[in-house]
C-alpha positions in Angstrom: 61.6 266.9 110.6 61.9 264.6 113.6 61.7 260.8 113.5 58.4 260.7 115.3 56.8 263.0 112.8 58.0 260.8 109.9 56.6 257.7 111.5 53.3 259.4 112.2 53.0 260.5 108.6 53.8 257.0 107.5 51.1 255.5 109.8 48.7 258.3 108.9 49.0 257.4 105.2 48.5 253.7 106.0 45.4 254.3 108.0 44.0 256.7 105.4 44.3 253.9 102.7 43.0 251.3 105.2 40.0 253.5 106.0 39.3 254.2 102.4 39.3 250.5 101.7 37.1 249.8 104.7 34.5 252.4 103.6 34.7 251.2 100.0 34.2 247.5 100.9 31.2 246.1 99.0 28.6 244.5 101.3 26.6 241.5 100.3 22.8 241.9 100.3 22.2 240.0 103.6 25.1 241.9 105.3 23.5 245.4 104.9 21.0 244.9 107.8 23.4 243.3 110.2 24.3 245.1 113.4 28.0 244.3 113.1 29.2 244.5 109.5 32.5 242.9 108.2 33.9 246.5 107.8 32.8 247.9 111.2 36.0 247.0 113.0 38.3 248.2 110.1 36.4 251.5 110.1 36.9 252.0 113.8 40.6 251.0 113.7 41.3 253.4 110.8 39.6 256.3 112.5 41.4 255.5 115.8 44.7 255.3 113.9 44.1 258.5 112.0 43.3 260.3 115.3 46.4 259.0 117.1 48.8 259.6 114.2 47.3 263.1 113.8 47.7 263.8 117.5 51.4 262.7 117.4 52.0 264.8 114.3 50.5 267.9 115.8 52.0 267.6 119.3 55.5 266.5 118.5 58.2 269.1 118.8 59.1 271.0 115.7 62.7 271.0 114.6 64.6 274.1 115.6 66.2 276.0 112.9 69.0 277.4 115.0 72.4 276.8 113.5 73.9 275.7 116.8 71.3 273.1 117.6 70.7 272.0 114.0 72.4 268.6 114.3 71.6 267.9 117.9 67.8 267.6 118.0 66.7 264.6 120.1 64.3 263.0 117.6 66.5 263.3 114.5 68.4 260.5 112.9 72.0 261.5 112.9 73.6 260.0 109.9 77.1 260.7 111.3 76.4 258.4 114.2 74.6 255.7 112.2 77.2 253.1 113.3 76.0 253.5 116.9 72.4 252.4 116.1 71.7 248.7 116.5 70.9 248.0 112.8 72.3 244.5 113.0 69.8 243.5 115.7 67.0 245.0 113.7 68.0 243.1 110.6 68.4 239.9 112.6 64.9 240.3 114.0 63.6 240.8 110.5 65.4 237.6 109.4 64.0 235.8 112.3 60.5 236.9 111.3 61.0 235.5 107.8 62.4 232.2 109.1 59.4 232.0 111.5 57.0 232.4 108.6 58.8 229.7 106.6 58.9 227.1 109.4 55.5 227.8 110.9 53.7 225.2 108.7 56.2 222.3 108.7 57.3 222.6 112.3 54.0 223.6 113.8 52.8 226.7 115.7 54.0 225.9 119.3 57.6 224.8 118.6 58.2 227.5 115.9 56.7 230.2 118.2 58.9 229.0 121.1 62.0 229.1 118.8 61.1 232.5 117.5 60.5 234.1 120.9 63.6 232.5 122.4 65.7 233.4 119.4 64.5 237.1 119.3 65.1 237.3 123.1 68.7 236.0 122.5 69.2 238.5 119.7 68.0 241.4 121.9 70.5 240.3 124.6 68.6 238.2 127.1 70.7 235.2 128.1 68.6 233.5 130.8 67.3 230.5 129.0 65.8 229.1 132.2 63.4 232.1 132.1 63.0 232.5 128.3 62.0 229.0 127.4 59.2 228.6 130.0 57.8 232.0 129.3 57.9 231.4 125.5 56.3 228.0 126.0 53.5 229.3 128.2 52.9 232.2 125.8 52.9 230.0 122.7 50.6 227.5 124.2 48.2 230.2 125.6 48.0 231.9 122.2 47.5 228.6 120.4 44.7 227.6 122.9 42.9 231.0 122.4 43.1 230.8 118.6 42.3 227.1 118.3 39.6 226.6 121.0 38.1 230.1 121.6 38.2 231.5 118.1 37.8 228.1 116.4 40.6 228.7 113.9 42.7 225.6 113.2 46.4 226.0 113.9 48.6 222.9 113.6 50.2 222.9 117.0 53.0 220.3 116.5 55.1 219.0 113.6 53.7 216.5 111.1 55.7 213.5 112.5 54.3 214.0 116.1 50.7 214.4 115.3 
């Protein structure tokens, strides 16, 4: 089976569980007559995810059973060439995500997000710091502004010693 089919089966199972949880969500008495319920968006997202994962599962190319093309299908993971995949970069990005989650509270949203974006860009091979730093700063500030001011969710923007 090809990699895109495995990934679509994985996401299909996640969206099925998510949809079941959304439909099984107990509503409070005053929520039953609201136009937009707390489980309306999760229901829509789960249905959309199930449709897209099912579409990918049905339309992806099936693996050929020919002996000559058995090991050379495009979407397959070739274990003989595992050393050519960029597993180190993927593990470094995962480590950066963990570090980002750990420093988010003490360092603040804006500096930790800038460090995370610049660090991930560096891991992925971008070396133009004069481009990465301003783009990361503008993006981090914009996301902070939207979450803080538009949505009204408090995010500590700076470290504790600055304010």
